[in-house]
C-alpha positions as CSV (number, residue, x, y, z in Angstrom):
1,M,15.5,7.8,-12.4
2,K,13.2,9.8,-14.2
3,G,9.6,10.3,-15.0
4,T,6.1,11.1,-12.8
5,K,5.3,7.4,-11.7
6,I,8.5,5.9,-9.9
7,G,7.3,2.8,-8.4
8,H,8.4,1.4,-4.6
9,A,7.2,-0.9,-2.5
10,M,5.1,-0.6,0.7
11,V,4.1,-3.0,3.3
12,V,0.4,-3.5,4.0
13,Y,0.2,-4.8,7.6
14,G,-3.2,-4.2,9.1
15,Y,-6.9,-4.1,7.7
16,D,-9.9,-2.7,9.0
17,R,-12.6,-4.6,7.1
18,A,-15.3,-2.3,8.7
19,K,-14.1,0.7,7.8
20,G,-12.4,-0.5,4.5
21,T,-8.9,0.9,5.5
22,V,-5.6,-0.5,5.4
23,T,-2.5,0.4,7.2
24,V,0.6,0.7,5.1
25,F,4.3,1.3,6.0
26,D,5.7,3.6,2.9
27,P,9.9,3.6,3.1
28,W,9.8,6.8,0.6
29,K,11.5,9.6,2.7
30,A,9.7,12.7,1.1
31,T,6.2,10.9,2.5
32,G,7.6,8.0,4.4
33,G,5.9,6.3,7.7
34,T,2.7,4.5,8.7
35,H,-0.4,5.7,7.2
36,T,-4.1,4.3,7.4
37,V,-5.8,4.9,3.6
38,S,-8.8,3.5,1.9
39,A,-8.3,0.1,0.7
40,K,-10.0,1.4,-2.4
41,S,-7.8,4.5,-3.0
42,L,-4.6,2.5,-2.5
43,A,-6.0,-0.2,-5.2
44,G,-6.9,2.8,-7.4
45,A,-3.2,4.5,-7.0
46,L,-1.2,1.2,-8.0
47,Q,0.7,1.5,-11.5
48,A,0.0,-0.9,-14.2
49,N,1.8,-4.2,-13.8
50,G,2.4,-3.0,-10.3
51,G,0.6,-6.3,-9.0
52,M,-1.4,-6.3,-5.7
53,H,-1.0,-9.5,-3.5
54,Y,-3.5,-10.6,-1.2
55,I,-2.5,-12.6,2.1
56,S,-5.4,-13.9,4.1
57,R,-3.8,-14.5,7.3
58,S,-0.2,-14.5,9.0
59,L,1.9,-17.8,8.5
60,L,3.8,-17.3,12.0
């Protein structure tokens, strides 16, 4: 792969509405693992045409 904006999937599995943060799992080895970040910064980091999906509750 080449370029400065290489995309990959991240799983968002936690949301703290009061703090405005989300907990994500990033599989990329260089910085991978679990991270808690602001929802605003995550949305700002998305690449064009990357898409962001909202799930209101678990279906399990």
